[in-house]
TORZALUM-203781 format. One line per 2 residues: number of its first residue (from 1); their letters; for each residue y, z negated, x negated of N, C-alpha, C. Coordinates in steps of 0.2 Angstrom, whole numbers. Layout:
N
NUM> a> Y/Z/X/Y/Z/X/Y/Z/X ~ ...
//
This chain:
396
1> mt> 512/-553/-1015/515/-556/-1021/515/-551/-1026 ~ 520/-547/-1027/520/-541/-1032/525/-543/-1038
3> dq> 530/-546/-1036/536/-547/-1041/536/-555/-1043 ~ 536/-556/-1049/536/-563/-1051/542/-567/-1049
5> kd> 548/-563/-1049/554/-566/-1047/554/-568/-1040 ~ 550/-565/-1036/550/-567/-1029/545/-571/-1026
7> iw> 541/-574/-1031/535/-578/-1029/537/-584/-1024 ~ 543/-587/-1026/545/-593/-1022/548/-591/-1016
9> kt> 549/-585/-1015/552/-583/-1008/547/-581/-1003 ~ 541/-581/-1005/535/-579/-1000/534/-585/-996
11> ry> 530/-584/-990/529/-589/-985/525/-594/-988 ~ 521/-593/-993/517/-599/-996/521/-604/-999
13> yl> 527/-603/-1001/531/-608/-1005/538/-609/-1002 ~ 538/-606/-996/545/-607/-992/547/-614/-991
15> ip> 543/-618/-989/544/-625/-987/546/-629/-993 ~ 542/-629/-998/544/-633/-1004/550/-631/-1007
17> rt> 551/-624/-1008/557/-622/-1011/563/-624/-1007 ~ 563/-623/-1000/569/-624/-996/571/-632/-996
19> ym> 566/-636/-996/568/-643/-996/570/-646/-1003 ~ 567/-643/-1008/569/-645/-1014/576/-642/-1016
21> il> 578/-637/-1013/585/-634/-1014/589/-639/-1011 ~ 588/-641/-1004/592/-645/-1000/593/-652/-1004
23> sg> 588/-654/-1007/588/-661/-1010/591/-661/-1017 ~ 592/-655/-1020/595/-654/-1027/589/-655/-1032
25> lw> 583/-654/-1030/577/-655/-1035/574/-648/-1037 ~ 577/-642/-1035/574/-636/-1037/576/-634/-1044
27> py> 572/-634/-1049/574/-633/-1056/577/-626/-1057 ~ 575/-621/-1053/578/-614/-1054/585/-613/-1052
29> hr> 588/-618/-1048/595/-617/-1046/600/-619/-1052 ~ 606/-617/-1051/611/-618/-1056/612/-626/-1056
31> fc> 614/-628/-1062/615/-635/-1063/620/-638/-1058 ~ 625/-635/-1057/631/-638/-1053/629/-638/-1046
33> dr> 625/-633/-1044/623/-633/-1037/618/-639/-1036 ~ 613/-640/-1040/608/-645/-1040/612/-652/-1040
35> ci> 617/-653/-1044/621/-659/-1044/624/-660/-1037 ~ 627/-655/-1034/631/-656/-1028/626/-658/-1022
37> hf> 620/-655/-1022/615/-656/-1017/612/-663/-1018 ~ 610/-665/-1024/607/-671/-1026/611/-677/-1025
39> is> 618/-676/-1027/622/-682/-1026/624/-683/-1019 ~ 624/-678/-1015/625/-679/-1007/619/-682/-1004
41> if> 613/-680/-1006/607/-683/-1003/606/-690/-1005 ~ 607/-691/-1012/605/-698/-1015/611/-703/-1013
43> tf> 617/-701/-1012/622/-706/-1010/620/-709/-1003 ~ 618/-705/-998/616/-707/-992/610/-711/-992
45> cf> 605/-709/-996/599/-713/-997/600/-720/-1000 ~ 605/-720/-1005/606/-727/-1008/611/-731/-1005
47> si> 616/-728/-1003/622/-732/-1000/620/-736/-994 ~ 616/-734/-990/614/-738/-984/611/-745/-987
49> li> 608/-745/-993/605/-751/-995/610/-757/-996 ~ 616/-755/-997/622/-760/-998/623/-764/-991
51> sq> 624/-760/-986/625/-763/-979/619/-766/-977 ~ 613/-764/-978/607/-767/-976/606/-774/-980
53> ll> 608/-774/-986/608/-780/-990/613/-785/-987 ~ 619/-783/-986/624/-787/-983/621/-790/-976
55> yl> 618/-786/-972/615/-789/-966/610/-794/-967 ~ 606/-793/-972/601/-798/-974/604/-805/-976
57> ii> 609/-804/-980/612/-810/-983/616/-814/-977 ~ 620/-810/-974/625/-813/-969/623/-814/-962
59> ds> 620/-809/-959/619/-809/-952/612/-811/-950 ~ 607/-811/-954/600/-812/-952/600/-819/-950
61> mn> 597/-820/-943/597/-827/-941/590/-830/-940 ~ 585/-826/-940/578/-828/-939/573/-823/-943
63> in> 567/-825/-943/562/-821/-947/561/-814/-945 ~ 562/-813/-938/562/-806/-936/568/-802/-939
65> dv> 574/-804/-939/579/-801/-942/578/-800/-950 ~ 575/-805/-953/574/-804/-960/569/-798/-962
67> id> 563/-798/-958/558/-793/-959/561/-787/-957 ~ 564/-786/-951/567/-779/-949/572/-776/-955
69> sa> 576/-780/-957/581/-778/-963/577/-777/-969 ~ 572/-781/-971/569/-780/-977/564/-774/-977
71> ts> 561/-773/-971/557/-767/-971/561/-760/-972 ~ 567/-760/-968/571/-754/-969/573/-753/-976
73> mi> 575/-759/-979/577/-759/-986/572/-756/-991 ~ 566/-758/-990/560/-756/-994/559/-748/-993
75> is> 560/-746/-987/559/-739/-986/564/-735/-989 ~ 571/-737/-989/576/-734/-993/575/-734/-1000
77> ii> 573/-739/-1003/571/-740/-1010/566/-735/-1012 ~ 561/-734/-1008/555/-729/-1010/558/-722/-1010
79> fs> 562/-720/-1005/564/-713/-1005/569/-712/-1010 ~ 573/-717/-1012/578/-716/-1017/575/-715/-1024
81> fk> 570/-720/-1025/566/-720/-1031/563/-713/-1032 ~ 560/-710/-1027/556/-704/-1028/561/-698/-1030
83> mi> 567/-698/-1028/572/-693/-1030/574/-694/-1037 ~ 575/-700/-1039/577/-701/-1046/572/-699/-1051
85> vl> 565/-701/-1049/560/-700/-1054/559/-692/-1055 ~ 559/-689/-1049/558/-681/-1049/564/-678/-1053
87> lf> 570/-681/-1052/576/-678/-1056/575/-679/-1063 ~ 572/-684/-1066/572/-686/-1073/565/-682/-1076
89> nn> 561/-680/-1071/555/-676/-1073/556/-668/-1072 ~ 562/-666/-1072/564/-659/-1070/560/-654/-1075
91> kr> 560/-656/-1081/556/-651/-1086/549/-651/-1084 ~ 546/-656/-1082/539/-656/-1080/538/-652/-1074
93> vm> 542/-653/-1069/542/-649/-1063/542/-642/-1064 ~ 547/-640/-1069/547/-633/-1070/541/-630/-1074
95> sc> 538/-634/-1078/532/-632/-1082/527/-631/-1077 ~ 526/-635/-1072/521/-635/-1067/522/-628/-1063
97> lk> 528/-627/-1061/530/-621/-1057/529/-614/-1061 ~ 530/-615/-1068/529/-609/-1072/521/-608/-1073
99> vi> 517/-613/-1073/510/-612/-1073/507/-608/-1066 ~ 510/-610/-1061/509/-607/-1054/510/-599/-1055
101> ee> 516/-598/-1058/518/-591/-1059/513/-587/-1063 ~ 512/-590/-1069/507/-587/-1073/500/-586/-1070
103> dw> 498/-590/-1066/491/-590/-1063/491/-584/-1058 ~ 497/-583/-1054/497/-578/-1049/497/-571/-1052
105> ft> 501/-570/-1058/502/-564/-1061/499/-562/-1067 ~ 495/-567/-1070/492/-566/-1077/485/-567/-1077
107> ni> 483/-573/-1074/476/-576/-1074/471/-573/-1069 ~ 474/-570/-1064/470/-568/-1058/468/-560/-1060
109> et> 462/-559/-1060/460/-552/-1062/457/-548/-1056 ~ 454/-551/-1051/451/-547/-1046/453/-549/-1039
111> na> 452/-545/-1034/454/-547/-1027/450/-553/-1024 ~ 444/-554/-1026/441/-560/-1024/444/-566/-1026
113> ek> 446/-566/-1033/450/-572/-1035/456/-573/-1032 ~ 460/-568/-1030/466/-568/-1027/465/-571/-1020
115> ii> 460/-569/-1017/458/-572/-1010/457/-579/-1010 ~ 453/-581/-1015/452/-588/-1016/458/-592/-1017
117> lq> 462/-590/-1021/469/-594/-1022/473/-594/-1016 ~ 473/-588/-1013/477/-588/-1007/474/-593/-1001
119> rh> 468/-593/-1001/465/-598/-996/467/-605/-997 ~ 467/-607/-1004/469/-614/-1005/477/-615/-1004
121> te> 481/-610/-1006/488/-610/-1005/490/-610/-998 ~ 486/-607/-994/487/-607/-986/485/-614/-984
123> yg> 480/-617/-986/478/-624/-984/484/-629/-986 ~ 487/-628/-992/492/-632/-994/498/-631/-990
125> qy> 499/-624/-987/505/-623/-983/504/-626/-976 ~ 498/-626/-974/496/-630/-967/498/-637/-968
127> ln> 496/-640/-974/497/-647/-975/504/-649/-975 ~ 508/-644/-978/515/-645/-979/518/-645/-972
129> yf> 516/-640/-967/518/-640/-960/517/-646/-957 ~ 511/-649/-958/509/-655/-954/514/-661/-957
131> fl> 515/-661/-963/519/-667/-966/526/-666/-964 ~ 528/-660/-963/535/-658/-961/536/-661/-954
133> vf> 531/-659/-949/532/-661/-942/531/-668/-942 ~ 527/-671/-945/526/-678/-945/532/-682/-947
135> mh> 535/-680/-953/541/-684/-955/547/-683/-950 ~ 548/-677/-947/553/-676/-943/552/-679/-936
137> lv> 546/-680/-934/544/-684/-928/546/-692/-930 ~ 545/-694/-936/547/-701/-937/555/-701/-937
139> qv> 558/-696/-940/565/-696/-940/568/-696/-933 ~ 565/-692/-928/567/-692/-921/566/-699/-918
141> fy> 561/-702/-920/559/-709/-917/565/-714/-919 ~ 567/-713/-926/572/-718/-928/578/-717/-925
143> ll> 580/-710/-923/586/-709/-920/586/-710/-913 ~ 580/-710/-910/580/-712/-902/579/-719/-901
145> kp> 576/-723/-906/575/-730/-905/581/-734/-903 ~ 587/-733/-906/593/-736/-904/595/-735/-897
147> vv> 594/-729/-894/596/-727/-888/591/-730/-883 ~ 585/-730/-884/580/-733/-880/581/-741/-879
149> lt> 582/-744/-885/583/-751/-885/590/-753/-881 ~ 595/-749/-882/601/-750/-878/600/-750/-871
151> ll> 596/-745/-868/594/-744/-861/590/-750/-859 ~ 586/-753/-863/581/-758/-861/585/-765/-861
153> ea> 589/-766/-866/592/-772/-866/600/-772/-864 ~ 600/-772/-857/607/-771/-854/610/-778/-854
155> di> 607/-783/-854/610/-790/-853/612/-793/-860 ~ 612/-790/-865/613/-794/-872/620/-794/-873
157> mn> 622/-797/-878/629/-798/-880/632/-791/-883 ~ 638/-791/-883/642/-784/-885/640/-783/-892
159> st> 641/-788/-896/640/-787/-904/633/-784/-905 ~ 628/-788/-902/621/-786/-902/620/-779/-900
161> ks> 623/-777/-894/623/-771/-891/625/-765/-896 ~ 630/-767/-899/633/-762/-904/628/-761/-910
163> ls> 625/-766/-912/620/-765/-918/613/-762/-915 ~ 612/-763/-909/606/-760/-906/607/-752/-905
165> kl> 613/-750/-906/614/-742/-906/613/-739/-913 ~ 611/-743/-918/610/-740/-924/603/-740/-926
167> pf> 601/-736/-930/594/-735/-933/592/-741/-938 ~ 597/-744/-941/596/-749/-946/600/-755/-944
169> fv> 598/-761/-946/602/-767/-946/606/-767/-952 ~ 613/-766/-951/618/-766/-956/624/-770/-955
171> ey> 627/-772/-960/633/-776/-960/638/-772/-964 ~ 644/-770/-961/650/-767/-965/656/-772/-966
173> sv> 655/-778/-964/661/-783/-964/667/-780/-960 ~ 666/-776/-955/672/-774/-951/670/-775/-944
175> dv> 674/-773/-939/673/-774/-932/668/-768/-930 ~ 662/-770/-928/657/-765/-926/659/-761/-920
177> er> 662/-764/-915/664/-760/-909/670/-755/-911 ~ 674/-757/-915/680/-752/-917/677/-746/-921
179> yl> 673/-748/-926/671/-743/-931/664/-741/-929 ~ 662/-741/-923/655/-740/-922/652/-732/-923
181> yp> 657/-728/-922/655/-721/-923/654/-719/-930 ~ 659/-721/-934/658/-719/-942/652/-723/-944
183> im> 651/-729/-942/645/-732/-945/639/-729/-942 ~ 639/-727/-936/633/-723/-933/632/-716/-937
185> ih> 637/-713/-939/636/-707/-943/633/-708/-949 ~ 636/-713/-953/633/-715/-959/625/-717/-959
187> cy> 623/-721/-954/616/-722/-953/612/-716/-951 ~ 615/-712/-947/611/-706/-945/610/-701/-951
189> la> 615/-700/-955/615/-696/-961/610/-699/-966 ~ 610/-706/-967/605/-709/-971/598/-708/-969
191> vf> 597/-707/-962/590/-706/-960/588/-699/-962 ~ 593/-694/-961/591/-687/-963/590/-686/-970
193> ah> 594/-690/-974/593/-690/-982/586/-693/-984 ~ 584/-698/-981/578/-701/-982/572/-696/-981
195> vf> 573/-693/-975/567/-688/-973/567/-682/-977 ~ 573/-679/-979/573/-673/-983/571/-675/-990
197> st> 572/-680/-993/570/-682/-1000/563/-683/-1000 ~ 560/-687/-995/553/-688/-996/549/-682/-994
199> ia> 551/-677/-990/548/-671/-989/548/-667/-995 ~ 554/-666/-998/554/-662/-1004/549/-665/-1010
201> vd> 549/-671/-1011/544/-674/-1016/537/-673/-1014 ~ 535/-675/-1008/528/-675/-1006/525/-668/-1006
203> il> 529/-663/-1003/526/-657/-1002/525/-653/-1009 ~ 530/-655/-1013/529/-652/-1020/522/-655/-1023
205> yy> 521/-661/-1022/514/-664/-1024/508/-660/-1021 ~ 509/-659/-1014/503/-656/-1011/502/-649/-1013
207> tl> 508/-645/-1014/507/-638/-1017/504/-638/-1023 ~ 506/-642/-1028/503/-642/-1035/496/-644/-1035
209> iq> 494/-649/-1031/487/-651/-1030/483/-645/-1028 ~ 485/-642/-1022/481/-636/-1019/481/-630/-1024
211> ha> 486/-629/-1028/485/-623/-1032/480/-625/-1038 ~ 480/-631/-1040/475/-633/-1046/468/-632/-1043
213> cg> 467/-635/-1037/461/-634/-1033/459/-627/-1033 ~ 463/-622/-1031/462/-615/-1030/460/-612/-1037
215> mf> 463/-614/-1042/461/-612/-1049/454/-614/-1051 ~ 453/-620/-1049/446/-623/-1051/441/-619/-1047
217> si> 442/-617/-1040/438/-614/-1036/436/-607/-1039 ~ 442/-604/-1042/441/-597/-1045/436/-598/-1051
219> iv> 437/-603/-1055/432/-604/-1061/425/-605/-1058 ~ 424/-609/-1053/418/-610/-1050/415/-603/-1048
221> yv> 419/-599/-1045/416/-592/-1042/414/-588/-1048 ~ 418/-588/-1053/416/-583/-1059/410/-586/-1062
223> le> 409/-593/-1063/404/-596/-1067/397/-594/-1063 ~ 398/-595/-1056/391/-593/-1052/389/-586/-1052
225> ei> 394/-582/-1054/392/-574/-1054/389/-572/-1060 ~ 391/-576/-1066/388/-575/-1072/380/-575/-1072
227> gk> 377/-569/-1075/370/-569/-1075/366/-567/-1069 ~ 370/-565/-1064/366/-563/-1058/364/-556/-1058
229> ni> 367/-552/-1062/365/-545/-1062/361/-543/-1068 ~ 358/-548/-1071/354/-547/-1077/346/-549/-1076
231> na> 342/-544/-1078/335/-545/-1077/332/-549/-1082 ~ 325/-550/-1082/322/-554/-1087/321/-551/-1094
233> nf> 324/-544/-1095/323/-541/-1101/330/-542/-1105 ~ 334/-547/-1103/340/-548/-1107/339/-550/-1114
235> hl> 344/-550/-1118/344/-552/-1125/348/-558/-1126 ~ 345/-563/-1130/348/-569/-1132/354/-568/-1137
237> kl> 353/-563/-1141/358/-562/-1146/362/-555/-1145 ~ 365/-554/-1140/369/-548/-1139/375/-548/-1143
239> nk> 377/-542/-1145/383/-540/-1148/389/-543/-1144 ~ 394/-546/-1148/400/-549/-1144/404/-544/-1140
241> tt> 404/-538/-1143/408/-533/-1139/405/-531/-1133 ~ 398/-531/-1132/395/-529/-1126/392/-535/-1122
243> dn> 394/-541/-1124/392/-547/-1120/397/-548/-1115 ~ 396/-545/-1109/401/-546/-1103/401/-553/-1101
245> dy> 395/-556/-1100/395/-563/-1098/399/-568/-1103 ~ 398/-566/-1109/402/-571/-1114/410/-570/-1113
247> kk> 412/-564/-1111/419/-563/-1110/421/-567/-1104 ~ 417/-566/-1099/419/-570/-1092/419/-578/-1094
249> al> 414/-580/-1097/414/-587/-1099/420/-589/-1103 ~ 422/-585/-1108/427/-587/-1112/434/-587/-1108
251> nc> 434/-582/-1103/440/-582/-1098/440/-589/-1094 ~ 434/-591/-1092/434/-597/-1088/436/-603/-1092
253> lr> 434/-603/-1098/436/-609/-1103/443/-609/-1104 ~ 446/-603/-1105/454/-603/-1105/457/-605/-1099
255> eh> 455/-603/-1093/458/-604/-1087/457/-612/-1086 ~ 451/-614/-1088/450/-622/-1087/454/-626/-1091
257> lq> 455/-624/-1097/460/-627/-1101/467/-627/-1099 ~ 469/-621/-1095/475/-621/-1092/476/-625/-1086
259> vi> 471/-626/-1082/471/-630/-1076/471/-637/-1077 ~ 468/-639/-1083/467/-646/-1084/474/-649/-1087
261> kc> 479/-644/-1087/486/-647/-1088/488/-650/-1082 ~ 484/-652/-1078/486/-656/-1072/489/-662/-1074
263> ne> 488/-664/-1080/491/-670/-1083/498/-670/-1082 ~ 501/-664/-1082/508/-663/-1080/510/-666/-1073
265> ie> 505/-664/-1068/506/-667/-1061/506/-674/-1061 ~ 501/-677/-1065/500/-684/-1065/505/-687/-1068
267> st> 508/-685/-1074/514/-688/-1077/520/-688/-1073 ~ 521/-682/-1069/527/-682/-1065/527/-687/-1059
269> ft> 521/-688/-1056/521/-692/-1050/518/-700/-1051 ~ 515/-701/-1057/512/-708/-1058/517/-713/-1057
271> nv> 523/-713/-1059/528/-719/-1058/530/-719/-1051 ~ 530/-713/-1047/532/-713/-1040/527/-717/-1036
273> fl> 520/-715/-1038/515/-718/-1034/515/-726/-1036 ~ 516/-728/-1042/516/-735/-1044/520/-739/-1039
275> is> 527/-737/-1039/531/-740/-1035/530/-740/-1027 ~ 529/-733/-1025/529/-732/-1018/523/-735/-1015
277> in> 517/-735/-1018/511/-738/-1015/512/-746/-1015 ~ 514/-749/-1020/515/-756/-1020/520/-758/-1015
279> ln> 526/-755/-1014/531/-756/-1009/528/-755/-1002 ~ 524/-750/-1002/521/-748/-995/517/-754/-993
281> vi> 513/-756/-997/508/-762/-996/512/-768/-993 ~ 518/-770/-997/522/-775/-995/525/-774/-988
283> cg> 528/-768/-987/531/-766/-981/526/-766/-975 ~ 520/-764/-977/514/-764/-972/513/-771/-970
285> nm> 512/-776/-974/511/-783/-973/517/-786/-968 ~ 523/-784/-970/529/-786/-966/528/-783/-959
287> cg> 527/-777/-958/526/-774/-952/520/-778/-948 ~ 515/-780/-952/509/-784/-948/512/-790/-946
289> iq> 516/-794/-950/519/-800/-948/523/-799/-941 ~ 527/-794/-941/531/-792/-935/527/-791/-929
291> ii> 521/-787/-930/517/-786/-924/514/-793/-922 ~ 512/-797/-926/509/-803/-924/514/-808/-920
293> lk> 520/-808/-923/526/-812/-920/528/-809/-913 ~ 527/-803/-912/529/-799/-906/523/-797/-901
295> lg> 518/-800/-902/512/-798/-898/513/-799/-891 ~ 517/-803/-889/518/-804/-882/524/-799/-879
297> na> 527/-796/-883/532/-791/-881/531/-784/-883 ~ 528/-780/-878/526/-773/-879/532/-769/-882
299> ed> 538/-770/-879/544/-766/-881/546/-767/-889 ~ 545/-773/-891/547/-775/-898/542/-773/-903
301> it> 535/-773/-900/530/-771/-905/529/-764/-906 ~ 532/-760/-902/531/-752/-903/534/-750/-909
303> as> 540/-752/-911/543/-749/-917/540/-751/-923 ~ 538/-758/-924/534/-760/-930/527/-757/-930
305> la> 524/-756/-925/517/-753/-925/518/-745/-927 ~ 523/-742/-925/524/-735/-927/525/-734/-934
307> iy> 530/-739/-937/531/-739/-944/525/-740/-948 ~ 521/-745/-945/514/-747/-949/510/-741/-949
309> va> 509/-737/-944/504/-732/-944/507/-726/-948 ~ 514/-725/-948/517/-720/-952/516/-721/-959
311> ql> 516/-727/-961/515/-729/-968/508/-727/-970 ~ 503/-729/-966/496/-728/-968/495/-721/-968
313> ih> 497/-717/-964/496/-709/-964/499/-707/-971 ~ 505/-709/-972/509/-706/-978/505/-708/-985
315> if> 502/-714/-985/498/-716/-991/492/-712/-991 ~ 489/-712/-985/482/-708/-985/483/-701/-988
317> lq> 488/-697/-986/489/-691/-988/489/-690/-996 ~ 493/-695/-999/493/-695/-1006/486/-696/-1009
319> fw> 483/-701/-1007/476/-703/-1010/471/-697/-1008 ~ 472/-694/-1002/467/-689/-1000/468/-683/-1005
321> qa> 474/-681/-1007/475/-675/-1011/473/-676/-1018 ~ 473/-683/-1020/471/-684/-1027/463/-684/-1027
323> qf> 460/-686/-1021/453/-685/-1021/451/-677/-1021 ~ 455/-673/-1018/453/-666/-1018/453/-664/-1026
325> ll> 458/-666/-1029/459/-663/-1036/453/-666/-1040 ~ 451/-672/-1039/445/-676/-1043/439/-672/-1041
327> dy> 438/-670/-1035/431/-666/-1033/431/-659/-1036 ~ 437/-656/-1036/437/-649/-1038/437/-648/-1046
329> si> 439/-654/-1049/439/-653/-1056/432/-654/-1060 ~ 427/-657/-1056/421/-658/-1058/416/-652/-1056
331> ap> 419/-648/-1051/415/-642/-1048/412/-637/-1053 ~ 416/-636/-1059/413/-631/-1064/407/-633/-1067
333> we> 406/-640/-1068/400/-642/-1070/394/-641/-1066 ~ 395/-642/-1059/390/-641/-1054/388/-633/-1054
335> ai> 394/-629/-1054/393/-622/-1054/388/-619/-1060 ~ 389/-622/-1066/385/-620/-1071/378/-622/-1070
337> cr> 377/-627/-1067/370/-630/-1066/367/-625/-1061 ~ 371/-623/-1056/368/-619/-1050/367/-612/-1053
339> gn> 371/-609/-1058/371/-602/-1060/365/-600/-1064 ~ 364/-594/-1065/359/-591/-1069/361/-592/-1077
341> wy> 362/-598/-1079/364/-598/-1086/358/-596/-1091 ~ 352/-597/-1089/346/-595/-1093/346/-587/-1094
343> yt> 350/-583/-1090/350/-576/-1091/356/-574/-1096 ~ 358/-579/-1099/364/-577/-1104/363/-578/-1111
345> sn> 367/-576/-1115/366/-576/-1122/367/-583/-1125 ~ 365/-584/-1131/366/-591/-1134/374/-592/-1135
347> rc> 377/-587/-1137/384/-588/-1137/388/-590/-1131 ~ 385/-587/-1125/388/-589/-1119/386/-596/-1117
349> rk> 380/-598/-1119/378/-605/-1117/382/-610/-1120 ~ 384/-609/-1126/388/-613/-1130/395/-614/-1127
351> lf> 398/-609/-1124/404/-610/-1120/403/-614/-1114 ~ 397/-613/-1110/395/-617/-1105/395/-625/-1107
353> ll> 392/-626/-1112/392/-633/-1115/399/-636/-1116 ~ 404/-632/-1118/411/-634/-1119/414/-635/-1113
355> im> 413/-631/-1108/416/-632/-1101/413/-638/-1098 ~ 406/-639/-1098/403/-645/-1095/405/-651/-1099
357> sr> 406/-651/-1105/409/-657/-1109/416/-659/-1107 ~ 420/-654/-1105/427/-656/-1103/427/-658/-1096
359> tm> 422/-656/-1092/422/-658/-1085/420/-666/-1084 ~ 417/-668/-1090/415/-675/-1089/421/-680/-1089
361> sp> 427/-677/-1090/433/-681/-1089/437/-678/-1084 ~ 436/-679/-1078/439/-675/-1072/446/-677/-1072
363> cr> 450/-672/-1069/457/-673/-1068/458/-679/-1063 ~ 463/-683/-1064/464/-689/-1060/472/-690/-1059
365> it> 474/-692/-1053/480/-694/-1052/481/-702/-1051 ~ 485/-705/-1055/485/-712/-1056/492/-715/-1053
367> ag> 492/-721/-1052/498/-725/-1050/500/-729/-1056 ~ 505/-726/-1060/507/-730/-1066/501/-731/-1071
369> ki> 497/-726/-1072/491/-726/-1077/486/-732/-1075 ~ 487/-735/-1070/483/-741/-1068/478/-740/-1063
371> in> 480/-737/-1057/475/-736/-1052/474/-729/-1051 ~ 467/-727/-1051/466/-720/-1049/466/-719/-1042
373> ls> 470/-714/-1040/470/-712/-1033/464/-708/-1030 ~ 461/-711/-1025/455/-708/-1022/454/-711/-1016
375> ie> 449/-708/-1012/448/-711/-1005/445/-718/-1006 ~ 441/-719/-1011/439/-726/-1013/444/-731/-1014
377> sf> 449/-729/-1018/455/-734/-1019/459/-735/-1013 ~ 460/-729/-1009/463/-730/-1002/460/-735/-998
379> aa> 453/-735/-998/450/-740/-994/451/-747/-996 ~ 452/-748/-1003/453/-754/-1006/460/-756/-1004
381> vl> 465/-752/-1004/472/-753/-1002/472/-755/-994 ~ 469/-751/-990/468/-753/-983/465/-759/-982
383> kt> 460/-761/-986/456/-767/-985/461/-773/-986 ~ 465/-772/-992/470/-777/-993/475/-779/-988
385> im> 478/-773/-985/483/-774/-980/480/-777/-974 ~ 474/-775/-972/470/-777/-966/468/-785/-967
387> sc> 466/-787/-973/465/-794/-974/471/-798/-973 ~ 476/-796/-976/482/-800/-975/484/-800/-967
389> fi> 483/-795/-964/485/-795/-957/480/-799/-953 ~ 474/-799/-954/469/-804/-951/470/-811/-952
391> ml> 472/-812/-959/473/-819/-961/479/-822/-957 ~ 485/-818/-956/491/-820/-953/489/-821/-945
393> rs> 485/-817/-943/483/-817/-936/479/-824/-934 ~ 475/-826/-939/471/-832/-938/476/-838/-939
395> vq> 481/-837/-943/485/-843/-944/489/-844/-938 ~ 491/-838/-935/495/-839/-929/491/-842/-923
//
């Protein structure tokens, strides 16, 4: 990374840049290009909701049909809402990306610091690859599910056969047999739009979190190095111009103040998590009801169970990354305690106190400023879902 203009073209940021461009969310693109991409993706994400709602109102005949259509509707709402929120937070997204540029080309001074940041960026890159493969596998499952169901259910009515060839339960108020292929194309494009939009939003979140963790790690590294090369004959009142440790501590304080602008990340995604987590909990409970109702049929239970597991993995990754940020944001306090602060000047120690006082309020990612995302809160969400599942199982 030698040119600031080409930072987003490197392998570290290739995935978030590509998917955000395809979704119309990349802030460095021309406005007209962003509008074309965004409107195309969002139209397919949102338009499928109309036909799903019509099916729920007109064609649903039993509890299974209601739950199937409601579950897919909730998923469509979540993915559409993510895109809308990120679009309206375009300035905050650009602010976060500019901080990454400044950190790479201005705030990193040594090769050791560059290696630390590269390590965290590569970790975020691997996480992006995992989420990319995971979501595309879910996409393939959605596209193959109608084919498998059609092969398994050879003795059902023609109208039901036609609906079984679609990834969603939809109603277009037309002859399904006659317009099957246009309807199928619309549904399949909606699946692609859902996957591309959620990948674009989530991998941006993972990338920003891992970069912030990398900058906290650099601060920890520098703080631990302060005072290591000083013997017992040091002076408490060194001249400011010759106090190298003071300069390092001052740079750490400045970088720490820059990193704690993670509030931009929190402000960008807090509304996304508020809606998505609550709707995912509702959707998870619906999938649990489906699993209970279909316990005797292994073929029918597979789709519901797969959606149930996919939702849990999706939520876990969001809470897990928030826990990363929480842990790394308090690491400078621990680094100062472990370091040789007693071999530094009074001036330097005062800076240590400032850094430690700031780490008493760690960086947090919240859902609507209400719930702090962490592994502990994920356990609470999981407990809520499983409690509903167990209660329904006992009632059955």
